[in-house]
N, C-alpha and C positions, 0 to 999 in steps of 0.2 A: 855795656854788659850789665845785666841785672844781677842782683846778689840776694841769696837766700840764706837765712840762718836756720840750720837743721838741728833738731833736737832728737838725738838717737842714743839713749843710755847704753843699750846693748850692742855696741859697735865692735867690729873686728879688733883684736883676735877672739872676742867672745863668740862662742858658737851658739847663736840664738836665731830663731826663725824670723824675728821681726826686724833684723838689721839688713836683710837681703834687698829690700827696696832701695835704700840709699846706697848700699854697697854696689849694686848693679848700675845705679844711675851715674855715679861720680865720673866714670870715664867718658860720658857723653854730654855733660852739661855745657861745656864751652862750645861744642859744635852747634848747640841750639841757643847760644847767647846768654848763658847763665854761669855764675860762679857760686860756690857754696862754702860756708864755714860750718863744720859739724862740731857740736858740743857733745862729747861722749864721756861716760863715767869710766874712770881708770879700771882696768880689768881686775885688780886686786879687791875691788869693792863689789864685784858682781859674782854671785854664786852660781856660775855656769861654767861648763867646760870651755877650754881654750883650744883653738886651732890656728897655729901660727901661719899656716899656708893661706889663710884668708887674707892676710896682709899683702900677699903677692897680687891680689886682684884690685888693690887700692892704688890709684895713680900716685906717683912719688910726690907730685906737687900739690896734692890735696891738703887743704887747711883743716886740720883736726885739732881741736882743743880738748884736753883731758881734764876732768874735774874729779874732786873727791866725793865721797858720800859717807853717811853715817854707817858704822859697822852693824851688820844684821844681829850680831850677838847682843848689842845694846837695844836696838829698836824692837826686837822680838819680845822683849819684856813687856812691851806695850801693845803687842799683837800686830806690829807693822813690819813685815819682812820684805815687802815689795820694794824693788829698787827705785820705783817712782817716788815713793814716800821718802826713802832714805837719801835721795839726791835732790829733793825738791828745793831745799834752802840753797844748796850749792848752785843749782841751775839758776835760781832767781838772781843770785849775786853775779854769776858770770854773764848771764844774759843781759843784766843791767849794764855791766861794764862794756860789753861789745856794742850794744844798741846805742849807748852814749857816745862811743868813740868812732863808730863807723856807720855808714848809710846802708841800711838793708831795706830791700823792697818788700820782703815777705819773711815770716817765720813759719817753718814747716815742722810739725810734730809727726814723726814716722816711727812709731813704737807701740808696744803693748804695755809699757810701763805707764799706764794711763794718768796717774796723779799729776805728772809734770804738765799735762795739757792745760790745767787751770791757769798756767802762766801766760798762755796766749792772750786771755782776756785782760790780765793785769798789764802786760806789756803793750797791748793795743791802746789801753787808756793812757798809759804813761808816755809812750813814744809814738803813738799814732801810726803803728805799723800793722797791717793786716796779717791774719794767721790762717793757715790751712791745717786741717787734721786728717791724718791717714788712718782710717778705720780698718785694721787688719783682723780684728776680732771684736766681738761685742764688749763694750765697757760695762754699762749697766746691763747685765745679762738676765733677762726674764725667763730664759729657757728652763731653769731649774725650779721655778716657783711652784709648779704643780707636780714635781717629782718627789718620790719618797725620800726621807731624810738620808738614808744610806747611799743614795745616788748623788747627793749634793756635795759640792766641794767643801772642804773644812772651813769653819767659821762663816758659813754662807750668809746668814742673816745680818751679821755685823758688816761684812764686806759689801753686801748688796745695798744696805742703807747708805753707807759711805759713798759707794760708787754712784748711787742715784743722785745724791746732792752734788757731787763734784762734776759729774757729767753735765747736769743742768747748768751749772755755773759756766763751764767751758763752752757749751753748745749755743747758749743764748746770744753770744756775740761773735760766733765763728764766721769767717768770710767764705770758707770753702771746705768741702768734704771730698777726699779721695777715698775710695773703698775697693776692696778686693771682690765684693759681691754686691749686687743690686739690692739685696735685702736690707743691708745695713743703712744706706741713705733713706730707704723707704720707712724704716722704723723711726729714724731720727726726725724725718719730716712729720710723722704722725705725732711725735712727742713735743716737738718744738716748732711753733708757727713761724718763726723767723727763718727757718731753713727751707729754701725754695729749690725746685728742680734744677734751675740754672746754676745753683751753687754746688752741685754735686756731679761727680763723675765716677765711673767704675773702671778701674785699671788693675787687672790681676798682676801678680808678680811676673816679670819676664823670665825667659830662659837665657842664661848667660853661657854661651859656648866657650868663653875664655876659661870657665871653671874646668872644662875638660882638657884644655891645653895645659893648665897647671897640674891637673891630675895625671896626665900622661908623662909628665917629667918629675913626678913626686917621689917615685921609688917606694911607694906604700905597699903593704902586704895585707892580705885578708886574714884577720884574726878570728873571724866568726865561724867559717866553715872551710872544709877542704874541697876545692872545686873538682878535684880528681878522685873523689871517693866513690863514684858510680851512682850517687844519688841525684835527685832533681831538687835543686835549691830554690825555693820560692821566698822572696824577700819583700818586706814592707818596712820602711824607715819613716817614723813619724809618731805622732801622739796616738794614744789609745783613748779610752773613755766610754762611759755608759751610752753615749749617743751613737756609738758605732756598733752596738751589740746586735742590732737587727742585721746589718750587712755582714758582720762576722758570723752570726748564726747561720745566715744563708750560705756563706763560704764553707763553714765546717759541716753543715748539713749535707751539702753537695759532696764534700770530700768523704764523709762517712758512708754515704750511699755508693760513691765511686769505689771505695775499698771493698764493699760487698759485691758489687756487680762486675767490676773490672779490676781485680787485685793486681793483675800483671801490669796495669797501667798506672795505678795509684800508689802501690805499695812503696815505691822508692821516693815518693814525694816527702820533703821536709819543709816546714814553714819556719821562717825567722822573722820575728817582729821586734824591731830594735828602736830604742829611744822613745818608749811609749809613755813616759811620765815626765812632767815638768819639774818634779821634785829633784832635790839635790841628789847626786850620785849615792846609791846605796839606800835611799829612803823612799823610792818609788813603789807604789802598790801595783801589782799586776792586774790588768783589766781584760786581757785577751786570753790568757791561758785558762781562766775559769770558764769562759764561753766554750773553748775547745773541750773542756772536761764535760760540759753538759751533753756534748755530742759524742763522747767517748773517744776522742782523737787527740787527747792532750799529749800522748807520747810522741806524736809526730810534730809537735809545736814547741819551739823555743821562744820565750819572751824575755827580752833584755830591757829592763826599764830605763837604764842609764843611757844617756845620749852619747853617741860616738862623735868625735870631732868631724866637722862637716866633710872634709875630703876623705877621711876614712870611710864615712858613710857612702860617699859617692863611689868609692872604689868597690865596696861591697855590692852596691847596685850594679856596677859594671860587670861583676862576676856572677850575678844571678842567672839562673836558667829562665826564670819567669818572675816578673814583678807583680805584686798583688796589692791593690789599693782599696780598702774598705771605706765607704763613705758614711756620713752622718745622717741622722734623722732630722737634723736642723737644716732646713732647705736653703739657708743662707750660706752654708759651709762650702767653701771652695778649697780644695787641697792645694796649698801653695807649692807643695813639693812636686806637683804634676809635671812641670816643665823640665826639671832635672831628670825625672823619670823618662820623659820622652827623648831628651838629648842623650841619654845613656844608650839608646837604640837597642833596648832589650824588649822581648815580648812582654806585654802588659795586659793584665786583666783587672778591671775596676768594677766595683759594685756600688752604685750611687743612687741616691734619690733622683727621680726623673726630672725634677726641677733644677738640679744642680747644673752649673755651667760646664762641669766636667764631661757630661754626656755629649753636649754639642761639640766641645773641643776635640774629643777623641773621634767623634764621627767625621768632623771636617778634616782633621789631619791624618786620619787612618793610622794613628800611632799605636793603637791598642784596641782591645775589645771592652765594651762597657755593657754590663747587665744593669738595667735600671729597675727601681722598685718604688712602690708607694708605702708610706709609713703604716698604712692600715693592714698590710699584708703580714703573713706569718713567715718566719725564716724558712720553713720547709717548702713553702710554695715558691718563694724566690729561689731557693736552692735548686729546684727542678730546672730552672732556666740557667742558673750558674753551672750546673753539672754538664749540661750540653756543651756550653762554650768552653768550660774547663777541659773536658775530655778532648775536644777538637784541638785545643792548643797543645796539650800534652803529647798527643799523637804527632804533632807537627814539629816538635822540638828536635834539634835546635834550629832556630830561624831568626832572621832580622826583620822587624816590621817594615812594611812598604810605606814609610812615612812620606806624606806630601809636604816637603820642606817649604814650598811656596806658601802653602796654607798655614804653616807654622810661623812664618815671618811676623805676622801681627802680634805674636806672643813673645817675640825676642826682647832682650833687655834694652836694646837701642830703641825699638819702637815704643816700649813701655815708657822710657824716659822722654821721648818726644811728646807722647800724650800728656804726661805729667806737666811738662813745661808749657805746652799749649794751654793747658788748663790754668796754670799760674798766670800766664799772660791775660787770659780771659778774666780771671778774678781781679787783677789789678785795674781792669777797665770798667768793672761793674760799679 
């Protein structure tokens, strides 16, 4: 039985997007000949919401080691609030202890708390253990370099320079790259000559049907809208951002035109965009409602920047009349929430760049409708195509998608885990 040391700061019960890879993998590791020790930061040191139900999806015999981190109230005085910086020293100490006392075949970083990834190179030199990095988002993100200042994240230039140095340190000795999108390894291969195609694999997050087993016995209620109020509730749960404004503009352009041309069909539609900011609760800035206002439909749109606990969010999805998923102008972006959307078996309308893997997935599985676009297009021109599909779906409600579950199997959590572990075995032989 091979053994992997997993670095995942934002681990359940923390309600964070980057913990789902390992959360979904843990139940299947032994089936494929692997065991894991997960080092996670204690929840009280993470500034994210908590969902206790997430712990019900973790095997009882899973080996989870919890560590401290510096308090953000202290580190923010130096401009460092990221949990990766705050836990770096604690990870170094605990990783040293475990790697000295036990035999691990591999260290696996699966997180968007990127600073901890520099430890892979340090531990490789110290303990001769290879390491693999899971790229779920860009670390050094060049996307905003040519964007106006008001569209850039806070402290962009300081963070960008720090990320540039730390990414290079980690990547120049890495043994393997797992990624949710083909674009991330491509970019890394262009930056770092040591990274070769056979060191990389693309494995999107899987869909965990066990989540809906937990959901069905949870006793949760919908606190966002009243399902029986006679309206049509369209739901999106996930981040917002300026890179989604083209898709959002197309959606709201289509809706605005639909209100004028077919008010009897569109007047009862209400949009709910939930968990659109990564900021702490109460501190998020709305990025979706302002787009709706540009098209005069803001009164039909509710944006809640705070994140819901994971299973509350899943419950809201299950009660929606229609799920709506705006895509990014970043062609590497793959919506990790797509698989729970599909498993919820609700009608789904996506608006994505034509190069995104979402387009092919929805086509192959027949789980929803996807309107694709080019970044050079205007929202109104994309909106014309969105309107046609939008109207067709509204007229058909209520209905359940005719999903091809055989086609969906390659995107299941078990299959995603098998692919990960096959890749680990390959890396150990390189």
